[in-house]
C-alpha positions as CSV (number, residue, x, y, z in Angstrom):
1,M,8.8,-16.1,-17.2
2,G,5.7,-18.0,-16.3
3,K,5.5,-19.1,-12.7
4,I,3.6,-16.0,-11.5
5,K,1.3,-16.2,-14.5
6,D,0.6,-19.8,-13.7
7,I,-0.6,-18.8,-10.3
8,T,-3.1,-16.4,-11.7
9,K,-4.3,-19.0,-14.2
10,A,-4.7,-21.6,-11.5
11,F,-6.3,-19.1,-9.1
12,P,-8.0,-16.3,-11.0
13,M,-9.1,-14.7,-7.8
14,T,-5.4,-13.9,-6.9
15,D,-4.2,-10.7,-8.5
16,I,-0.5,-9.7,-8.8
17,W,0.4,-6.0,-8.8
18,V,3.8,-4.4,-8.9
19,D,5.1,-1.9,-6.3
20,S,7.1,0.7,-8.2
21,F,6.9,4.2,-9.8
22,H,9.5,3.3,-12.5
23,V,8.3,3.0,-16.1
24,E,10.5,0.0,-16.9
25,D,9.4,-1.8,-13.8
26,H,5.8,-1.4,-14.9
27,K,6.5,-2.7,-18.4
28,Q,8.3,-5.8,-17.2
29,A,5.8,-6.5,-14.4
30,I,3.0,-6.6,-17.0
31,E,4.9,-9.3,-18.8
32,F,5.0,-11.3,-15.5
33,G,1.2,-10.9,-15.4
34,S,0.8,-7.9,-13.1
35,V,-2.6,-6.2,-13.3
36,G,-2.1,-3.1,-11.1
37,V,0.5,-0.7,-9.6
38,T,1.1,0.6,-6.1
39,T,3.4,3.5,-5.3
40,S,4.3,5.0,-1.9
41,P,6.5,7.8,-0.5
42,T,9.4,5.4,-0.8
43,W,8.8,5.1,-4.6
44,V,8.1,8.8,-5.0
45,S,11.5,9.4,-3.5
46,R,13.3,6.8,-5.7
47,M,11.6,8.2,-8.8
48,M,12.9,11.7,-8.0
49,L,16.4,10.7,-7.0
50,N,17.0,7.9,-9.5
51,E,15.6,9.9,-12.4
52,L,16.9,13.3,-11.3
53,G,18.2,14.3,-14.8
54,E,14.8,13.6,-16.3
55,Q,12.8,15.1,-13.5
56,E,14.7,18.4,-13.0
57,E,13.2,20.1,-16.0
58,I,9.7,18.9,-15.1
59,V,10.0,20.3,-11.6
60,K,11.4,23.6,-12.9
61,A,8.5,23.9,-15.3
62,I,6.0,23.3,-12.4
63,A,7.7,25.9,-10.2
64,D,7.7,28.4,-13.0
65,K,4.0,27.8,-13.7
66,Y,3.0,28.2,-10.1
67,P,5.3,30.9,-8.7
68,E,3.4,31.2,-5.4
69,D,3.7,27.5,-4.5
70,D,6.1,26.4,-1.9
71,M,8.3,23.4,-2.5
72,F,5.8,21.1,-0.8
73,E,3.1,22.1,-3.3
74,V,5.5,21.9,-6.2
75,M,6.5,18.3,-5.2
76,W,2.8,17.3,-4.8
77,K,2.0,18.7,-8.2
78,W,5.0,16.9,-9.7
79,T,3.7,13.6,-8.1
80,L,0.3,14.1,-9.6
81,Q,1.8,14.9,-13.0
82,M,3.9,11.7,-12.9
83,G,1.0,9.7,-11.7
84,E,-1.2,10.9,-14.6
85,A,1.4,10.1,-17.1
86,R,2.5,6.7,-15.8
87,S,-0.9,5.4,-14.9
88,K,-1.7,5.1,-18.6
89,V,0.4,1.9,-18.8
90,M,-2.5,0.1,-17.0
91,L,-5.3,1.5,-19.0
92,P,-5.5,-1.4,-21.5
93,I,-6.0,-3.8,-18.6
94,W,-8.5,-1.4,-17.0
95,R,-10.5,-1.0,-20.1
96,D,-11.2,-4.8,-20.3
97,G,-14.1,-3.8,-18.1
98,K,-13.0,-5.1,-14.8
99,P,-12.8,-2.4,-12.1
100,K,-10.6,-4.5,-9.9
101,K,-7.8,-4.7,-12.5
102,G,-5.7,-2.1,-14.2
103,R,-5.5,0.2,-11.2
104,F,-2.7,2.7,-10.5
105,S,-2.4,3.9,-6.9
106,I,-0.9,7.1,-5.5
107,Q,-0.6,7.9,-1.8
108,T,-1.7,11.2,-0.2
109,S,1.3,13.1,1.2
110,I,2.6,11.3,4.2
111,L,3.1,14.7,5.9
112,E,-0.7,15.1,6.1
113,Y,-1.4,11.8,8.0
114,R,-3.2,13.8,10.7
115,N,-5.2,16.0,8.5
116,T,-8.5,14.5,7.4
117,E,-9.6,17.4,5.2
118,R,-6.3,17.7,3.4
119,M,-6.2,14.0,2.7
120,I,-9.7,14.1,1.2
121,T,-8.7,17.0,-1.0
122,M,-5.6,15.1,-2.1
123,A,-7.7,12.0,-2.8
124,E,-10.0,14.0,-5.0
125,E,-6.9,15.3,-6.9
126,V,-5.6,11.8,-7.5
127,H,-9.0,10.5,-8.5
128,A,-9.3,13.2,-11.1
129,L,-6.1,12.2,-12.8
130,G,-7.7,9.3,-14.7
131,E,-10.4,6.6,-14.7
132,N,-8.2,3.9,-13.2
133,M,-6.8,5.7,-10.3
134,Q,-6.6,4.3,-6.7
135,V,-5.9,6.5,-3.7
136,K,-3.7,5.3,-0.8
137,I,-4.6,6.7,2.6
138,P,-2.8,5.8,5.8
139,A,-4.8,3.8,8.4
140,T,-4.4,6.6,11.0
141,K,-7.1,8.2,13.1
142,A,-7.5,11.0,10.6
143,G,-7.1,8.6,7.7
144,I,-10.0,6.3,8.7
145,K,-12.3,9.4,8.5
146,A,-10.8,10.4,5.2
147,M,-11.4,6.9,3.7
148,E,-15.1,7.0,4.5
149,E,-15.6,10.4,3.0
150,A,-13.5,9.6,-0.1
151,T,-15.5,6.4,-0.6
152,Y,-18.7,8.3,-0.3
153,K,-17.4,10.7,-3.0
154,G,-16.9,7.7,-5.3
155,I,-13.2,7.3,-4.9
156,S,-11.5,3.9,-4.8
157,V,-9.3,4.0,-1.7
158,M,-6.5,1.7,-0.5
159,A,-5.7,1.8,3.2
160,T,-1.9,1.6,3.9
161,I,0.3,1.7,7.0
162,C,-1.9,-1.1,8.4
163,F,-0.3,-3.4,10.9
164,S,-3.2,-4.7,13.1
165,V,-6.5,-6.4,12.9
166,D,-8.2,-3.4,14.6
167,Q,-6.9,-1.0,11.9
168,A,-8.0,-3.3,9.1
169,V,-11.5,-3.7,10.7
170,A,-11.8,0.1,11.1
171,V,-10.8,0.5,7.5
172,A,-13.5,-2.0,6.4
173,H,-16.1,-0.3,8.6
174,A,-15.3,3.2,7.2
175,I,-15.5,1.9,3.6
176,E,-18.7,0.1,4.2
177,S,-20.2,3.2,5.7
178,G,-19.2,5.3,2.7
179,M,-20.6,2.8,0.3
180,K,-23.9,2.5,2.3
181,R,-24.2,6.3,2.2
182,R,-23.9,6.2,-1.6
183,E,-26.4,3.4,-1.9
184,S,-28.9,5.4,0.2
185,E,-28.7,8.1,-2.3
186,G,-29.1,5.8,-5.3
187,K,-25.5,5.9,-6.3
188,S,-23.7,2.9,-7.7
189,N,-20.7,1.3,-6.1
190,E,-20.0,-0.9,-9.1
191,M,-16.8,0.8,-10.1
192,L,-15.3,1.1,-6.6
193,N,-12.3,-1.0,-5.7
194,P,-11.7,-0.7,-2.0
195,V,-8.5,-2.3,-0.7
196,C,-6.7,-2.6,2.6
197,A,-2.9,-3.1,2.4
198,V,-1.3,-5.0,5.2
199,L,2.5,-4.3,5.4
200,L,4.0,-7.7,6.0
201,G,7.8,-7.1,6.0
202,M,7.6,-4.0,8.1
203,Q,5.7,-6.0,10.8
204,D,8.5,-8.6,10.8
205,D,11.2,-5.9,10.9
206,W,9.6,-4.1,13.8
207,L,9.2,-7.2,15.9
208,K,12.8,-8.2,15.2
209,D,13.9,-4.8,16.5
210,Y,11.6,-5.1,19.5
211,T,13.0,-8.5,20.6
212,E,16.5,-7.2,20.2
213,S,16.0,-4.0,22.1
214,N,14.1,-5.8,24.9
215,N,16.5,-8.8,25.1
216,I,13.7,-11.2,24.3
217,V,14.7,-14.7,23.0
218,I,12.2,-16.5,20.8
219,D,12.6,-18.9,17.9
220,P,14.2,-16.6,15.3
221,G,12.3,-18.2,12.5
222,A,8.9,-17.4,14.1
223,I,9.2,-13.7,13.5
224,N,9.2,-14.2,9.8
225,W,5.6,-15.4,10.2
226,A,4.4,-12.4,12.1
227,G,3.2,-10.4,9.1
228,V,1.7,-13.5,7.5
229,A,-0.2,-14.4,10.7
230,V,-1.7,-10.9,11.1
231,C,-2.7,-10.7,7.4
232,K,-4.3,-14.1,7.4
233,E,-6.4,-13.2,10.4
234,V,-7.4,-10.0,8.6
235,A,-8.4,-11.9,5.5
236,R,-10.3,-14.5,7.6
237,I,-12.3,-11.7,9.3
238,F,-13.0,-9.9,6.1
239,K,-14.3,-13.1,4.4
240,A,-16.4,-14.1,7.4
241,R,-18.1,-10.7,7.6
242,N,-18.4,-10.3,3.9
243,Y,-16.7,-6.9,3.8
244,K,-16.4,-5.4,0.3
245,T,-12.8,-4.4,0.9
246,R,-10.1,-6.7,-0.5
247,V,-6.9,-7.5,1.3
248,L,-3.5,-6.6,-0.3
249,T,-0.1,-7.9,0.9
250,A,2.8,-5.5,0.7
251,Y,6.4,-5.0,1.6
252,Y,8.2,-8.3,0.9
253,R,11.2,-9.6,2.8
254,H,11.1,-13.3,2.0
255,H,9.1,-16.0,0.2
256,L,6.5,-16.6,3.0
257,H,5.0,-13.2,2.1
258,Y,4.3,-14.7,-1.3
259,S,4.0,-18.4,-0.8
260,Q,1.5,-18.3,2.1
261,F,-1.1,-16.3,0.1
262,I,-1.4,-18.3,-3.1
263,G,-5.0,-19.1,-4.1
264,G,-6.7,-16.4,-2.0
265,D,-9.1,-13.7,-3.1
266,I,-6.3,-11.3,-2.5
267,I,-3.9,-8.8,-4.1
268,M,-0.1,-9.3,-3.8
269,T,1.8,-6.1,-4.8
270,I,5.3,-7.4,-5.4
271,P,8.4,-5.3,-6.3
272,L,9.9,-6.3,-9.6
273,K,13.0,-7.8,-8.0
274,W,10.9,-10.1,-5.9
275,Q,8.7,-11.0,-8.9
276,K,11.8,-12.1,-10.7
277,R,13.0,-14.2,-7.7
278,F,9.6,-15.8,-7.2
279,D,9.2,-16.5,-10.9
280,A,12.5,-18.4,-10.9
281,S,11.9,-20.2,-7.7
282,D,10.9,-23.8,-7.1
283,I,8.0,-22.8,-4.8
284,K,5.0,-25.1,-5.5
285,I,1.9,-23.6,-7.0
286,E,-0.6,-24.8,-4.5
287,E,-3.4,-23.2,-2.4
288,T,-1.9,-22.0,0.9
289,M,-4.2,-19.0,1.7
290,S,-6.6,-21.2,3.8
291,K,-3.7,-22.8,5.8
292,S,-3.3,-21.5,9.3
293,V,0.1,-20.6,10.8
294,D,1.5,-23.5,12.8
295,E,0.4,-23.5,16.5
296,D,4.0,-23.7,17.8
297,I,4.9,-20.6,15.7
298,M,1.9,-18.8,17.1
299,K,2.9,-19.6,20.6
300,E,6.3,-18.1,20.1
301,L,4.9,-15.0,18.5
302,K,2.4,-14.5,21.3
303,K,5.3,-14.1,23.7
304,L,5.6,-10.7,22.1
305,A,3.1,-8.1,23.5
306,P,3.1,-6.0,20.3
307,F,2.1,-9.0,18.3
308,E,-0.8,-9.7,20.6
309,L,-1.9,-6.1,20.1
310,A,-1.7,-6.5,16.3
311,I,-3.6,-9.8,16.0
312,E,-6.2,-9.7,18.7
313,E,-9.3,-7.7,17.7
314,G,-10.3,-5.2,20.3
315,S,-6.7,-4.5,21.5
316,L,-6.3,-1.1,19.9
317,S,-8.8,1.8,19.7
318,V,-8.8,4.2,16.8
319,D,-7.2,6.8,19.1
320,E,-4.3,4.5,19.5
321,F,-3.6,3.8,15.9
322,D,-1.2,6.8,15.5
323,T,1.0,5.7,18.4
324,F,1.2,2.0,17.6
325,P,5.0,1.5,17.2
326,P,5.0,0.0,13.7
327,V,2.8,2.8,12.5
328,V,5.1,5.4,14.0
329,L,8.2,3.8,12.6
330,T,6.7,3.5,9.1
331,I,5.5,7.1,9.1
332,R,9.0,8.2,10.2
333,Y,10.6,6.1,7.5
334,F,8.2,7.4,4.8
335,T,8.7,10.9,6.0
336,Q,12.4,10.6,5.7
337,C,12.1,9.2,2.2
338,Y,9.7,12.0,1.3
339,E,12.1,14.6,2.7
340,D,15.0,13.2,0.7
341,A,13.0,13.9,-2.5
342,L,11.9,17.3,-1.1
343,T,15.6,18.2,-0.7
344,A,16.1,17.5,-4.4
345,V,13.1,19.7,-5.2
346,K,14.7,22.4,-3.0
347,D,18.0,22.2,-4.8
348,I,16.2,22.5,-8.1
349,M,14.1,25.5,-7.0
350,L,17.0,27.1,-5.0
351,P,20.2,26.0,-6.5
352,D,23.3,26.6,-4.4
353,P,24.9,29.8,-5.8
354,I,28.3,28.8,-4.4
355,K,28.3,25.4,-6.2
């Protein structure tokens, strides 16, 4: 181990987090130099299904304690309980006095992506779990409103399901507004850690499916740069406008999602399997964040109308966020993952009497 640590030593402004809800992943990632944790509906599902023997008794205990709760509420309470317990692994890093490090993030229920008030309530519940909590909220129409209000309440938010410059800018505006409201009332923003996660691999995946379904031929290598290009543009705009929100790269599919962001004032949340691969690779440790995507690659990508919508500011209104195809596809995927875990909760609460 050492390559990833070398990056953070050479570029202290670059933070590495780990994307996982599994305890062993957290421990190993800290050894690699990770200073934060992200989770998602995907990881909630994996935690439930991969650790079912351990989780069954916990779910039963929650259901017994709250006999009027339906399975959705039982699962949410279980998620909170797991978050409270597992977030403690980051407390030693958090207590070094740097509010940008040592964070542990939990996402509001993906089923509530259209419900602003419910997401705000969930954000408050996550925030109350511990001093180092970060709340992930989708960059949907309702989510943008929830981010401003949560920020105003002193909650560190992380936008997720973000695939376009317009979504990212709306996120930054909402957070800036929430922080300004606090300042106007004499409240400090010192301990807030606003973040916007740009989902790189899912951008690439969507565009590959789009070219296939529409019989479009472009340089196949170009699509692997799509998420990188959008995220670099988001980062450029955030820096130029001095937004308080930091950019986070998420959902890794190949080394460009890592190698093209070295040296930036950025967070990379990398699953442990990719941390291991990158740490063992021969990728040079050199500043790449400021390097633009090659013009020929950009010409290829701009043959795709959805890519233009993603990268050109002013292409999407807030009302269109919920119907932007990669947003829809990701919500569908996250919902399916969440429902898989929910099925396990159902089987615990209502075991099949025949079996």
